[in-house]
N, C-alpha and C positions, 0 to 999 in steps of 0.2 A: 420594827422600824428604824430605833436607833443603832441596832446593829446593821442594817444595810447602809444608813448615811456612813458610820463608821468605816466600813469596808470599802465603800467608794471613794471617801474623802481621805482617809489615811495615804495611801499611795501617792496622792499628790501633794499633802501637806509633807511627807516624808522627802520630796524632790523640791519644795520649795525653797529660794535663795541659793541652790546651786543646781549646777546641771545634773541630770541624772545618767546614771553611768551607762543604761542602755543607749541613749542618745549619744554618749561619748565613744563607744565602740565603732560606730559608722566613722570616725574620725580618724582610726587608725592608719597608720602609714604603712604597715608592714604586717603580715601575719606569718608567723612560722608554725610549721606542722611538726611535730615529735612524733616517733612512732618509736614506743619501749626506749624511748630515751636517745634516738637518735634523730638529728634532724633530716627530715625528707625533702627534696626539691620538687617544686612545683610549677608548670609553665604558666605564663601569663592567664591563659584561659582557665586553667585549674585553679588558680588564686581567684577568680572572678567568682567563679562556680562556688567555691568554699564560702568566699565573704557571702554570697547571696544566699546560699542556703543557711547560713548563720543568721543571718540578718533576718530571713524568713521566720526562723524557729523563733526568735525574741522579738519579733514585732508586738506582739501582744503582752511581754513579759512584765511582771511586776517584780519591782526593787522591793526588797523587804530587808527587816533588821537583820544581819547575818550573826548569828553566834560563833562562827568559824573564825580559828585565829591560825593563820598560816604559821609556821616555823620553816625556816629556811633549809633546814639540812632533811629535815622530813620531806618537804613538799619537792627537793631534788631526786630523794630516792623514790618517792611515788611517780615521778616523771619515767621512770624506768619501766613503766609499765602500762601499756594501753596507747590512746590517741590523746593527745594534748594540742592544742591552739593557743598559741599567744599573740596576743594583739600588742603591736608595740606602736607607741607614739614618739613625736620628735621634741616635745617638750613634756615638762612635768603638768599633770593636770589634776584637777580636784574635784571630789564628788564627796558629799555629805562630810566635809573638811578633812578627807582623807585623801593623801598626795599620792599619786601613781606616774610611772612612765610605761610601765606593760600591766595587761591583763591576762591572766593564764588561767586557762579552763580544760577540764577533763571531758572529754566527748565519748559520752556510753549510750548505750542502747537502751531502751525503756526508762530514760531519766527525764523526770518532768520538773525539775528544780535543778540547780548547778551554782557551787561557790565561784566567784570569780575573784581569784587570788592576786592582789596587788603586788607588782613589782616595781622597785625602786634600785635602778643601778645594777641589775641582776640579781637583787636579795629580794626573796620574798618571805616576807615577813611583817606580821600584824593583821588586824582587821581584816576580815574578806567582806563583800558583798555577796547578796544573795539574790539570786534571781528564780522566780517561780514562773516556768515558761507559761502557766495558764493555760494548760489543755494540750501544748506542744509538747514534742519532744526530738531528739536531736537522731532519731533513727536514719532519716534520709541524708544526714551530713557524714552519719557513721559509716551507712554504706558505700556513699561516694568516697569517702576517705581511703576504706577498703579498697576499693575501685583503682584509686592511686596508687597504692601498694601495691596490688597486684600487677600493676602495667599492664591492664588489659582494657583500657578506656577505649570505649568506642568513639569514635571520630565523627563528626557530622560533616558531610560533604555534600555541598552543593550541588545541585542538578545542573549539569551545564551541558548544552546540544553538543554531540558529538559528531566531527564534522569528517567526513571520508576523504581520505587522502588515496591518492593512486598509488599502487604499489608499482614500484621500478622494477622494469624486465632486467632479467640476467644478461649480461654483456654478451653472450653468446648469441641468444637471439636477437639482440640490438644489430648485431653485425649482420645477420640474415636479412633485416627488414631495411637497413639502409639502402637508399637506393642513389644512384647516378643521376647525374643531368639528362640522360638519355632514357629513366625510366627502370634500367635494369638493377637489380641486386648486386651487390659486392659480389655474391656467390657465384651468380651467374657468369657475373664478369672475368672472374677467375678462369672459370671453366672453358 
């Protein structure tokens, strides 16, 4: 029973006194998508879907004490491999007394916990945050990022009623059908 109490109350105590990083991620002003070190562009609808899939994955996540420490040079080298998302903020935020203006995360399949690497003015150095995804994983998000890269995204088109439009006749047919005031066609009149 003591273990159950500790496991339920610990995440609440850990976040007390400052905002949880999970809550702060939703306040990001921009998301940058890196594919093997290169920034990939996203449309507004792709941005919204990436944000939605990320939020869906972390909605039940538990912030845990992180043992990971980021070193800027090694982090930038690792960013050259795989998919990474960087959540950028317009101001410096604090969680657990640790400042950051961006959070960087590697997106992998079958991943049930991630380090959120704190960025400050483009430097990724210091203690990380760790999120236990609490049974969720980034598989859907990873698959969607793969679709963005392939350029084979299927666009949903709303069903609209197709209106029939009359097809205009070829000019020669029009001349034959034009009639004079007397009711004769131009062709009859010319003969």
